[in-house]
N, C-alpha and C positions, 0 to 999 in steps of 0.2 A: 424312487428310481428317477422320476422326472426331475426332481430337484438336483440330484447328482449330475444328470445330463446337462442341466442348465449351467451348473457350476463349471463343469468341464468345458462347455462351449464358451463361457465368459473367460475362463482362464486361457483357453486356446486363442480367442480373439485378442485378449490382452497381450499374450505372448507374440502374436503376429504383429500387432501394432508396435510393440517394443522393438522387435527385430527390424521392422521397416524403418522405424525412427532412428535407430542406432547404426544401421548398416546401409540403408538404401535410399533414404529420403534425399532429395536434391534441393539445395538452396541456391537461389541466383547469386551471382557475384555482385559486389557493391557497384553502385552507379558510377563511381569514379573510374571504374574499369570499363563498364559497358557503354557509357554515354559518349565517350571520347574515342574516335577511331584509332588514333595513335596508341592510346592506353589499352584499348581492346586488342590491338595487334601485339603489343608487348606483354600483356598480362592476362589476356582473356583465355578462357577455357575453349578447347576444341573438342572436348569430350574424352580426353585421355585419362582423366582421373579414375574412372570406374575400373578399368582393367590394368592400366599402367601406372597409376598413381601410387605414391608412397605416403603412408600416414604422416601427417605434418610433424608431429613431435619426434618421430623416428628420424625423418629427414633433418630436423633441426639439430639433433644431438650427434649425428654420425661424425661430423668433423671434430667434435669435442672429444669423442672416444677414440677415433682413429686418425689423428693428425699424421701419423706415420704412413698412411696410405695415400696421402695427397702429394702433389709435386713440390709443395713448399708450405711455408707458414701463411696464415691468413684465412684458413677455412676454405669455403667454396670460391672465394676470390682468387685463390692460387690456381684455379682452373681457367682463369682468363674470362670468366663470364662478364657480360656487360651489367654493371650494377649502378643504378642511379642513386644519387644521394637521397637518403630519407625513405627509400623503399625497403619493405620487409624482405622481399625476395629479388633475385636477379632478374633482369629482362629475359623473357622466354620461359619463365617458371610461373605456372598458374596455380593458384590456390582456390580450391572449391570444396564445399561440404557435400559429400555423397555419403550420408550416414554420419561420417566424421570428417574432419578437415583433411584433405589430401593434396599432395603436390605433384604436378606433372609438367611436361614440357609442351610448348607450342612452337610455331614456326620461327618466332623471333629469337629463340636461343641461338640459332645458326645464322639468322638473317637480320641482325642489328649491328651496324658498324660503329666503331668509336675511334676518335682521334684526338690528339692534343696538339696545339700549335707550337708548344714548347714544353720543356720538362716541368715548368712551374704552373702551367695552366690546368684547368679542370677539363675532364673529358667532354667531348661533344658526341652525343649518341644520334645515330641516323637509322631510324627504322627502315627496313627492307634492304639495308646495306649488308655486305658480307662481314660476318664476325671473324675477323682475322686473328683475334686474340684468344678465341675459345679453344681449349684443349679437350676436345670431345673424346679422344682416345683415353685420356687420363680419367675423365668423368665416368665412362663406362667401366673401366677397370676399378675405379674406386668403389663403386657400388658392389661389384662382384667380390672384390678383395675383402671388403668389410664383412659380407655375409660368410665368407670362408673362414674368417677369424673366430676362434673360440670365444673371444670377448663379446661377440655378437650374441648376447643372451638376455633374457628378461631381467635378471638381477642388475646387470651393468647398465642397460638402457633405462630401466625404471629409476635407478639411482640418479642418473644424469638428468632425466626428465624432471624429477622432483626438484632439482636445483633451479629450474627455469619456469615451472608452472605448477599450479595446484589443481591436478585433475580430481574429479569427483571419484567416489569409491567405485561406482559402476565403470567409469572410464578407465580407472586403474586396472580393474579386473579385465576389461576388454583388451587393453594394451598388453597386459602381461600374458594372458592365456590365449589370445587370438591374434592380435595384430602383429606383435613382434615375431612369433613363430611363423605366421603365414608370410610375412615380408621376407624373412630369412629364406624360407623355402622357395619363394618366387624368384628372388635374386639368384639363388644357387641354380635354379633351372635355366637361367640365362648363360651360365658358365660355358656350356658346350657350344652354344651359338656364338659366343664371343671368343672361342678358342683361338681364332687366327690373330687376335690381339696379343696373344701370349707367345707367339712363335718367335724364337730367337733369330730366325733367318729373315724376319720382316722387321724393318725399323719402325719406331713409333710414327704415327701420322704427322705429328707436329701441330702446333697451334694453327688454327684457321683452316684445317683440312679434315675431310672425312672420306671414307671408302664406301661411297653411297651405294654402288651397285652390288657390292658384296653384302652390305647390310640387307639389301632387298633379297638376295639369293638365300641368305642364311636365316632370315626372319620371316619374310612373306611366303616364300615357296619352300623353305626349310630343306634346301639342298645340302648335301654333305660338303665339308670344307675342301677346297681345292688349293692349288698353288698360285692362284692369281692374287694380285695386290696392286691396287690403283687408286690411291688417295688423290683427291682433287681439292682445289680451293673451294671454300663456301662461295656460292654465287650471289650476286645482287639480284633482288627481285623487283626493283623499282621499274616503273614504266613498261610493264609486261605487255601492254596493248600493242607495242611495236612488233611483237611476233605475230605473223599472219600465216597460219598453217595452210590457208587456201592458196598461198603463193609459194608453197613448197618449203616453207621455213619449218625447222624442227627445234625441239627443246632439249635441254641438258647439254653438257659439253660435247658429247659425242652424237647428238641428234637421235637419241634412243627413245624419245617420247614425242608424240604427235603435237601436243598443244599445252598451253598453260593449265587448262582445266584438269587434264590428266595428271600433270606433274603435281598439282596441289592435292588432288585426291590421293595419289600414291604416297606422297610425303606425309599427309595427315594420317593415313592408315598405318604408316610406319610408327608414328607417335602413339596411336591408339593401342597398337599391339594386339588388336583383335578386331572382329567385325563390329561396325557401329551398332549401338543399341537401337537407334532409330535412324534409318537411312535418310528420311526426309529432313530431319533436323541436321544430320551430318552434311548433307549436300547443300542445305541452306547456308551453313557455316562456310563451306567451300566456295560457294558463290559470293559470299561477303568478302572472303579473303581475296578471291580473284579480282573483284571490283576494286578493293583497296590497293592491291599491288599494281594493278593495271594503270591506275590513275595517280599513283604516287610518283612525283617527278624525281629525277636524279638530283642530288645536291649540287649546289654551286661551289666552285673552288673557293676556299676561304682566304687565300692570300692574294696580293696584288699580281696582276698579269701585265706584262709588257705588250701593249697592243700592237706596236710596230713590229716587234719580233714575231708575235703570234700571227700577224698578217702574212709575213714571209713564210711562216710555218704552214699556213693554210695552203699555199701553193705547193709546198713540199708534200703535204698530205694528199692533195688532189692527184699528184703525179706518182706517188709511191704507195699510198695506203687505201685510197678510196675504192679501188677496183674490188677489194674484198669487204671493206668496212663501211662503205657508204654507197652501195649499189644494189642491184637486184640479187647479187650473190650473198649479201649480208643475211645472216640467219640460216644459211644453208650449209651443207657439209662440204668441206674442203678435203679431198683425199689425203690420206696420211703421207703418201709418196710426195705430195706437193708441199705440204706444210712442214713435214719432217720432224715433228715433236715426238715426245716420249709416247710409246704405244701402250704402256701398261694398263691405262684406264680402259682401252678397247678390249683387252683380254679378260677383264672381269665380267663381261656380259656376252650374251649370245642370243641368236634368234630363238633358240629353244627355251632359254630362260624367259624371254619376253612372252612367248606363247603360254608358258606355264603361269606366269604372273598375271596375265590378262584373264586366264581361266579362273584363278583364285578370286579376282575382283568380281568377275561376272557371277560367280557362285555366291557372293555376298549380296547379289541383287543390285549391283551398281553398274550402270552403263556409262562408258566414256570412250573416246577414241583410243586411248591407251598407249601402251608401249609399242614401238615399231618392231614388227616381227620379221626382221631381216638382219643379216650380219652387219656389224659396224665396220665402217671403212675409213673414218677420218674424224675430224673435229669441226665444230661449227665456226664459221667466220662471224665473230662476235660483233654486236653493236657496241659502240664505244661511249655511250652516254655515261657520265660519272666515272670515266675510266681512272681519274685521279685517285679515287678512293677504293679501287679494286686491286691494289697491290697485296701480295706479290703477283707476278704475271706469268702467263701461259696457264693452261688448264690445271697443271699440277703445282702451281705456285712456286716454280723453281727459279724465277728471275726476280730479284727484289725490287727494282725500280724500272720506270719507263726508259730512263737513260741507259741502264744496263741492257735492256732488251734491244737497243739499237747497236750493240756491239756484237761481233762474231761470238758464237757460243764458247769458244776457247778463251775469250777474254771476259766473259761474264763471271761473277763471283762463284767460286766452287764451293764455298762454305759461307753461310750467313745465319743469322738468328731471326726466327719468325715470331711475331706476336707482341712486339713492343709497339706502343700506340703513339709515340711522338713522331710527327710528320716531317719529312724532308722535302721542302718545296723546291730545292735545287734539282735534285735528281728525280723527283716526283715518285714518291713511295714512302715507306716508313724507314726510320732509322734502324739499321740492322747490324751494325758492327760496334757500337759504343759499349763500354763496360756495363751500362744499365740494360741495354738490349740483350747482352749476353747473360746477365743475371736473371732477367725475367723471361726471355724468349726460349724457344726450343731450337736446337741446332739443326739446320738443313744442309745435308751434303748431297751434291748433285750426282755423286758416284753411287749413292744408295739406291736400292730397288725402289722404283716409282718416283725417283727424284730428279731424273735427267733434265738438263736445261738445253738440250739440242733443238735445232730446228728454228722455224720462224726467223729466217735470216733476211727478211725483207727490210730494206733500209740500212742494213749494216755497212754498206759501202758508201754511204753518203759522207760528204765532208762534215767535219765537226760542227761548223756553224749552222749547217742545215739540220743536223740532228738536234742541236739546241733550239732552233726555231720550231722544229716539229714538236718537240716536247712542250714548248710554250703554248703552241696552238692546242695540243691535246688537253691542257689544263682547262680550256674553255668549253669542252664538250660535256 
């Protein structure tokens, strides 16, 4: 009897070790990721693999099986991800072994900008910049649409995986009978939360935009879908130390968060999709991210600047723009009635939602200043460092270039294409009307819900030469 008990204990222990090794053991990422701050920001894990990660080989073969679910040819590249030459995964996609290799997202997916100086040049990638090419709406729908398709089954996925790698017998069994069915089930569970992405009365977000506060409502606090719709541009994260909450400054486009620490926590929790496994480790990562983005400078303008014209533009800036964008008012809320821009982003959030979200985070055992528990009333007067790389403009990305922003709303482009990465140094923004921009980009119509380009009429009455001089100066910020 004792011998039988010993055998059972040994088998149980062996089974426990096997389960831990194949499903839960964590291996550190390689040093080329962890030892370089820029690489860590672009490819480092923030802990999302455990609950939100997709098994690596499933992630690898999805575009091969479901190219019809993507916006165009080219696999994941068709989603406008920033993809550095020679890298296994796009920027903002981390790979880590948690039992098995998994792929998840980090902050760099939305916050790494790219540009080309002309159509024949290679892209320049700028960590902490706004990813104006990323079609996040299409990425979310791609994952759900794949899971909904009957072709998402073990036979099809394993056949495709066999073409690209030789898994061990044990790993083939794990993928076939566990990982593929569980991944399908997990993705299908997201369908209800992503339901507003499928509404025919809501336009696609377009490249470079996301509906951030609705994501918070439907995923963090799990509120039912409503009729609000307010996509905004991906923001830049560089030089966040400029935000001083003790001076009344607020974070996010509408001032709905108190400070950078809170914004990073809430964004990271959204990527994790669950409470952190280890709060101390999670908050250590948050503090590293805050230090990194706080001290990362805005990029310098990559084209020649006419110093004489920029000098004249500085005088125009001081008399026309500085009262909001280089003063004690910078970083604080400008009432909607004063700035006059599209209000849809304000309608996606409320003081009640903030109270509920703060409660959810506190219940995780995480303390932070958090979201502002009061109604939204306007938009932040933005700092303008690196403004040249933050096109399109206004909070909802409805004006393609700085030169267009200095025209009255009725003279600004009513239709343009977002997400092409060739830069326009004359109008200061990206090329938005060329045949290639139309082929690659997503169409933005200012008449569509959430897309209005009204408001911010400051400087629109200036003489043309003053507008040109002002734009020349803005290149230097």
